[in-house]
DRENDO-1510 file (C-alpha; in Angstrom, 1 decimal, always signed):
<recs>
REC; n; res; u; v; w
REC; 1; MET; -0.4; +0.1; +0.0 .
REC; 2; LYS; +1.6; +3.3; -0.9 .
REC; 3; LEU; +1.2; +6.3; +1.8 .
REC; 4; ILE; +1.0; +9.6; +1.2 .
REC; 5; ARG; +0.9; +12.0; +3.9 .
REC; 6; SER; +0.2; +15.8; +3.6 .
REC; 7; PRO; -0.8; +18.8; +5.7 .
REC; 8; THR; -3.6; +19.8; +3.4 .
REC; 9; LEU; -6.2; +18.3; +1.4 .
REC; 10; SER; -5.3; +20.4; -1.9 .
REC; 11; ARG; -1.4; +19.2; -1.8 .
REC; 12; ALA; -2.8; +15.5; -1.2 .
REC; 13; HIS; -5.0; +15.7; -4.2 .
REC; 14; GLU; -1.8; +16.8; -6.0 .
REC; 15; LEU; +0.6; +14.0; -4.9 .
REC; 16; VAL; -1.7; +11.2; -5.2 .
REC; 17; VAL; -2.9; +12.2; -8.9 .
REC; 18; ARG; +0.9; +12.4; -9.5 .
REC; 19; TYR; +1.7; +9.0; -8.4 .
REC; 20; ILE; -0.9; +7.2; -10.6 .
REC; 21; LEU; -0.4; +9.2; -13.8 .
REC; 22; GLU; +3.5; +8.2; -13.1 .
REC; 23; LYS; +3.4; +4.9; -11.4 .
REC; 24; GLY; +0.3; +3.6; -12.8 .
REC; 25; TYR; -0.4; +0.6; -14.9 .
REC; 26; TYR; -3.0; +0.5; -17.9 .
REC; 27; LEU; -6.5; -1.1; -16.9 .
REC; 28; LYS; -9.7; -1.4; -19.9 .
REC; 29; THR; -12.5; -1.6; -17.3 .
REC; 30; GLU; -15.3; -3.3; -17.1 .
REC; 31; ASN; -17.3; -0.5; -19.0 .
REC; 32; GLY; -14.8; -0.2; -21.9 .
REC; 33; GLU; -13.0; +3.0; -20.3 .
REC; 34; GLU; -9.4; +3.2; -20.5 .
REC; 35; THR; -7.7; +3.7; -17.1 .
REC; 36; MET; -4.5; +4.1; -15.4 .
REC; 37; GLU; -4.4; +2.2; -11.8 .
REC; 38; THR; -2.4; +1.1; -9.0 .
REC; 39; ASP; -2.2; -1.1; -5.8 .
REC; 40; GLU; -3.6; +0.3; -3.1 .
REC; 41; ILE; -3.0; +4.3; -1.4 .
REC; 42; CYS; -3.5; +5.5; +1.9 .
REC; 43; ILE; -4.0; +9.6; +1.9 .
REC; 44; THR; -3.3; +11.0; +6.3 .
REC; 45; VAL; -3.8; +14.5; +6.5 .
REC; 46; GLU; -3.2; +16.2; +9.8 .
REC; 47; THR; -4.9; +19.6; +9.4 .
REC; 48; PRO; -7.8; +18.9; +6.3 .
REC; 49; LEU; -9.1; +22.1; +7.5 .
REC; 50; GLU; -6.2; +24.2; +6.7 .
REC; 51; SER; -6.5; +26.3; +3.7 .
REC; 52; PRO; -6.1; +25.6; +0.9 .
REC; 53; MET; -8.4; +22.9; +0.7 .
REC; 54; VAL; -8.9; +22.9; -2.7 .
REC; 55; SER; -5.8; +22.1; -5.4 .
REC; 56; SER; -5.6; +25.0; -7.9 .
REC; 57; ALA; -5.1; +22.6; -10.7 .
REC; 58; SER; -8.6; +21.0; -10.2 .
REC; 59; ARG; -11.4; +22.6; -12.3 .
REC; 60; PHE; -13.9; +22.2; -9.5 .
REC; 61; LYS; -13.1; +25.0; -7.5 .
REC; 62; GLU; -14.3; +25.8; -3.6 .
REC; 63; SER; -17.6; +27.3; -4.5 .
REC; 64; PHE; -18.6; +24.1; -6.4 .
REC; 65; LEU; -17.2; +21.6; -3.3 .
REC; 66; GLU; -19.0; +24.0; -0.7 .
REC; 67; GLU; -22.5; +23.1; -2.6 .
REC; 68; TYR; -21.0; +19.3; -2.8 .
REC; 69; ALA; -20.9; +19.5; +0.8 .
REC; 70; LYS; -24.1; +20.9; +1.8 .
REC; 71; ASN; -25.6; +18.1; -0.3 .
REC; 72; LEU; -23.5; +15.1; +1.7 .
REC; 73; ILE; -24.7; +16.8; +4.9 .
REC; 74; CYS; -28.1; +18.2; +4.2 .
REC; 75; GLY; -29.3; +16.3; +1.7 .
REC; 76; SER; -30.6; +17.6; -2.3 .
REC; 77; ASP; -33.8; +17.5; -4.5 .
REC; 78; ALA; -31.5; +15.9; -7.1 .
REC; 79; VAL; -32.5; +12.2; -8.1 .
REC; 80; PHE; -29.6; +9.6; -8.8 .
REC; 81; GLU; -29.4; +5.3; -8.3 .
REC; 82; TYR; -28.3; +6.3; -4.9 .
REC; 83; ASP; -26.6; +9.4; -2.8 .
REC; 84; TYR; -24.2; +9.4; -0.2 .
REC; 85; HIS; -26.6; +11.9; +1.6 .
REC; 86; GLY; -29.2; +9.1; +1.9 .
REC; 87; ARG; -26.7; +6.1; +2.8 .
REC; 88; LEU; -25.5; +7.9; +5.5 .
REC; 89; PHE; -28.0; +9.5; +7.0 .
REC; 90; ASP; -31.1; +7.6; +6.4 .
REC; 91; TRP; -29.7; +3.9; +5.3 .
REC; 92; GLY; -32.4; +1.8; +4.0 .
REC; 93; CYS; -32.4; +1.3; +0.9 .
REC; 94; GLY; -36.2; +0.3; +1.2 .
REC; 95; LEU; -35.6; -2.6; +3.4 .
REC; 96; GLU; -37.7; -3.9; +5.9 .
REC; 97; MET; -37.9; -5.0; +9.9 .
REC; 98; ASN; -40.7; -4.4; +11.3 .
REC; 99; GLY; -41.5; -1.3; +9.1 .
REC; 100; GLU; -39.3; +0.7; +6.5 .
REC; 101; ILE; -35.4; +1.4; +8.0 .
REC; 102; HIS; -34.4; +4.1; +8.4 .
REC; 103; GLN; -30.7; +4.1; +10.2 .
REC; 104; ASP; -29.0; +7.7; +10.8 .
REC; 105; GLN; -25.9; +6.6; +10.9 .
REC; 106; ILE; -23.9; +9.9; +11.5 .
REC; 107; GLN; -26.9; +10.6; +14.7 .
REC; 108; TYR; -25.0; +6.8; +15.6 .
REC; 109; ILE; -22.0; +8.2; +15.2 .
REC; 110; ILE; -22.2; +11.1; +17.3 .
REC; 111; ASP; -24.4; +9.8; +20.2 .
REC; 112; LYS; -22.1; +7.0; +20.3 .
REC; 113; LEU; -18.9; +8.7; +20.8 .
REC; 114; ALA; -20.9; +10.9; +23.2 .
REC; 115; ALA; -21.3; +8.3; +25.2 .
REC; 116; ASN; -18.3; +6.6; +24.3 .
REC; 117; PRO; -15.2; +8.7; +23.7 .
REC; 118; GLU; -12.8; +5.6; +23.5 .
REC; 119; SER; -15.2; +3.6; +21.7 .
REC; 120; ARG; -13.9; +2.2; +17.8 .
REC; 121; ARG; -17.5; +1.1; +16.9 .
REC; 122; ALA; -18.7; +4.5; +15.6 .
REC; 123; LEU; -18.9; +3.7; +12.2 .
REC; 124; ALA; -21.2; +4.0; +9.3 .
REC; 125; ILE; -21.3; +1.9; +6.1 .
REC; 126; THR; -22.9; +2.8; +2.7 .
REC; 127; TRP; -23.4; -0.8; +0.9 .
REC; 128; CYS; -27.0; -2.5; +0.5 .
REC; 129; PRO; -26.1; -5.9; -0.8 .
REC; 130; PRO; -29.5; -6.5; -2.3 .
REC; 131; VAL; -29.7; -3.4; -3.7 .
REC; 132; ASP; -25.9; -2.4; -5.3 .
REC; 133; GLU; -25.2; -5.8; -6.3 .
REC; 134; SER; -27.6; -5.1; -9.3 .
REC; 135; LEU; -26.9; -1.3; -9.6 .
REC; 136; ASN; -24.9; +0.3; -12.7 .
REC; 137; ASP; -23.7; +2.9; -10.5 .
REC; 138; CYS; -23.3; +1.7; -6.9 .
REC; 139; PRO; -21.5; +3.1; -4.3 .
REC; 140; CYS; -17.5; +4.0; -4.5 .
REC; 141; LEU; -17.4; +5.3; -0.9 .
REC; 142; GLN; -18.0; +2.0; +1.3 .
REC; 143; LEU; -16.8; +2.9; +4.9 .
REC; 144; VAL; -16.7; +6.1; +7.4 .
REC; 145; GLN; -14.8; +5.5; +10.8 .
REC; 146; CYS; -14.5; +8.3; +13.5 .
REC; 147; VAL; -12.7; +7.8; +16.3 .
REC; 148; VAL; -11.9; +10.7; +19.0 .
REC; 149; ARG; -7.9; +10.4; +19.7 .
REC; 150; ASN; -5.9; +12.5; +21.7 .
REC; 151; GLY; -9.0; +15.2; +22.2 .
REC; 152; LYS; -10.1; +15.5; +18.5 .
REC; 153; LEU; -12.3; +13.6; +16.1 .
REC; 154; ASP; -10.0; +11.7; +13.6 .
REC; 155; MET; -11.9; +10.4; +10.5 .
REC; 156; LYS; -11.0; +7.1; +8.5 .
REC; 157; ILE; -12.3; +6.7; +5.0 .
REC; 158; ILE; -12.4; +3.5; +3.0 .
REC; 159; PHE; -13.3; +3.5; -1.1 .
REC; 160; ARG; -13.8; +0.4; -3.0 .
REC; 161; SER; -13.0; +2.1; -5.9 .
REC; 162; ASN; -12.1; +6.4; -6.5 .
REC; 163; ASP; -11.5; +8.3; -9.5 .
REC; 164; MET; -8.5; +10.4; -7.9 .
REC; 165; LEU; -8.5; +12.9; -10.9 .
REC; 166; SER; -11.8; +14.2; -11.1 .
REC; 167; ALA; -13.6; +13.2; -8.1 .
REC; 168; ALA; -11.4; +12.7; -5.2 .
REC; 169; GLY; -11.0; +16.2; -4.1 .
REC; 170; SER; -14.6; +16.5; -4.1 .
REC; 171; ASN; -14.6; +13.3; -2.2 .
REC; 172; MET; -12.2; +14.7; +0.5 .
REC; 173; TYR; -13.7; +17.9; +1.0 .
REC; 174; ALA; -16.9; +16.9; +1.3 .
REC; 175; LEU; -16.3; +14.1; +3.8 .
REC; 176; VAL; -13.7; +16.6; +5.9 .
REC; 177; CYS; -16.6; +18.9; +6.0 .
REC; 178; LEU; -18.9; +15.7; +7.5 .
REC; 179; GLN; -16.1; +15.1; +10.0 .
REC; 180; LYS; -16.4; +19.2; +11.2 .
REC; 181; HIS; -19.9; +18.6; +11.5 .
REC; 182; ILE; -19.3; +15.8; +13.4 .
REC; 183; ALA; -17.0; +17.2; +15.5 .
REC; 184; ASP; -19.0; +20.3; +16.5 .
REC; 185; ALA; -22.2; +18.3; +17.2 .
REC; 186; LEU; -19.3; +16.6; +19.7 .
REC; 187; ASN; -17.7; +20.1; +20.8 .
REC; 188; LEU; -14.5; +19.0; +19.5 .
REC; 189; PRO; -11.9; +19.7; +17.2 .
REC; 190; VAL; -10.9; +18.4; +13.8 .
REC; 191; GLY; -8.0; +15.9; +14.0 .
REC; 192; THR; -6.2; +13.6; +11.1 .
REC; 193; TYR; -8.7; +12.3; +8.0 .
REC; 194; THR; -7.4; +9.3; +6.6 .
REC; 195; HIS; -8.4; +8.1; +2.9 .
REC; 196; ILE; -7.8; +4.9; +1.8 .
REC; 197; SER; -8.9; +3.9; -1.5 .
REC; 198; LEU; -8.4; +0.2; -2.4 .
REC; 199; VAL; -8.6; +0.6; -6.0 .
REC; 200; PRO; -7.0; +4.2; -6.9 .
REC; 201; HIS; -7.5; +4.9; -10.4 .
REC; 202; VAL; -7.6; +8.1; -13.6 .
REC; 203; TYR; -9.5; +8.1; -16.2 .
REC; 204; PHE; -6.9; +9.5; -18.4 .
REC; 205; ARG; -8.6; +9.1; -21.9 .
REC; 206; ARG; -12.0; +10.6; -20.8 .
REC; 207; ASP; -10.0; +13.1; -18.5 .
REC; 208; ALA; -7.2; +14.0; -20.6 .
REC; 209; ALA; -8.0; +18.0; -20.6 .
REC; 210; ASP; -7.8; +17.7; -16.8 .
REC; 211; ILE; -4.5; +16.6; -16.6 .
REC; 212; PRO; -1.9; +19.6; -17.8 .
REC; 213; PRO; -2.8; +21.8; -15.0 .
REC; 214; PHE; -1.6; +18.9; -12.7 .
REC; 215; CYS; +1.9; +17.9; -14.2 .
REC; 216; LYS; +2.0; +21.6; -15.6 .
REC; 217; ASN; +2.5; +20.3; -19.5 .
REC; 218; GLY; +5.2; +18.2; -18.4 .
REC; 219; ALA; +7.4; +20.9; -16.6 .
REC; 220; GLU; +6.4; +19.5; -12.8 .
REC; 221; PHE; +6.3; +16.0; -13.6 .
REC; 222; THR; +6.3; +13.5; -16.6 .
REC; 223; PRO; +3.0; +10.9; -16.5 .
REC; 224; ALA; +3.3; +7.8; -18.2 .
REC; 225; PRO; +4.0; +7.3; -21.9 .
REC; 226; GLU; +0.0; +6.5; -22.1 .
REC; 227; VAL; -1.0; +9.2; -20.5 .
REC; 228; CYS; +0.9; +11.5; -22.6 .
REC; 229; LYS; -0.4; +10.3; -25.8 .
REC; 230; ALA; -3.6; +10.8; -24.9 .
REC; 231; CYS; -3.3; +14.1; -23.4 .
REC; 232; GLY; -1.3; +15.4; -26.7 .
REC; 233; GLN; -1.1; +18.8; -25.1 .
REC; 234; CYS; +2.9; +19.2; -24.8 .
REC; 235; SER; +6.1; +17.8; -26.6 .
REC; 236; LYS; +6.3; +14.8; -23.9 .
REC; 237; ALA; +3.1; +13.3; -26.2 .
REC; 238; ASN; +5.5; +12.4; -29.3 .
REC; 239; ARG; +8.1; +10.7; -26.8 .
</recs>
């Protein structure tokens, strides 16, 4: 497992994109999309609320991510096959057990840690086997765990699969906002944010236009040959 440590979310995003574009291997997905993929990655951000939280290389700016985070925590009127707000704040997926299940897992985390700050059981899941095994678009985020250590609220996240170029910056930003939401409810400061991706990847052909701001047209680092050829924005495309 590759370990990446960073003081800020923005730098963590830049480092993980660089690692995958430089060290990744080619894989065509079951949907026929071309990716660069690596083995597992663990990102640890010591001060996740420190600015800048958003990389200047990302096409998604902070105003967009603020809205994305608001939708994660408060919900929205948009309709999808699933959404993380529903899976975390109202898990149930239409299942029944003495009536339809509606489980607010974030409130459970808050209540568990308020009663037992040392607990290792304050976690939430998103996966719902009867539903997700047949979905075309199923949850990438799988698990959220919070622990209170050294007087701070630490959050640990697991993604089964993670688009590190276009999605990870938004994911990390919104989840750190969720971490602060929980910490505020417990009257605790925010601690470390740990983001584990079991299958990290970049859609290098689909998102070729998003790559040059990260590598600075090859001046910052040189992506793998397949990536440079797909991008074609600098002289390194012909190497």
